[in-house]
C-alpha positions, 0 to 999 in steps of 0.5 A: 321420722316420728319419735315415737317410732324411735327406740328410747335410750335407757336412763342413767343416773349421774352424781356430779360434785363441782369444786371451786368457788361454787357456793355463794355465787348462785350456783344451785339457782343456775342449775336449776334454771338450766335444768328447765331446758333439758329433760332431766330430774333430780337435785342440786345442793351445797355440801359441807366441804364447800362444793356442789353436788348435782345428781341427775337422772335422764338420757346419757347425752342429755345429762352431758349436755345438761352438765356442759351447759352448767359448765359453760354457764358456771365456769368462772367458778368451777376449778374441777368436777367428779362425775360419778355414773349408774344405771341404778335409777332413784325415780326422781320426777322434777329437778329441784335445789335442796338445802 
């Protein structure tokens, strides 16, 4: 079935904060590389408290798969994560590392 005849799912805005030993281990670069395989836009950045913030917009399943792929790749460094979801979009057009 052609994809243009299928209804598009609404996008969502997700903020995910990863805690653990997530700074100084190329976490942001890994997230940036993983993002290339998914239809997501947003950013990843270090926070002053030692955690890493990931903000992404895309389809709900795509976002879930994207976060799961990051978790698999960086599992040794993540102690926990906190996810907040919102239907309000910021309108990001690409995924980037912020400093």
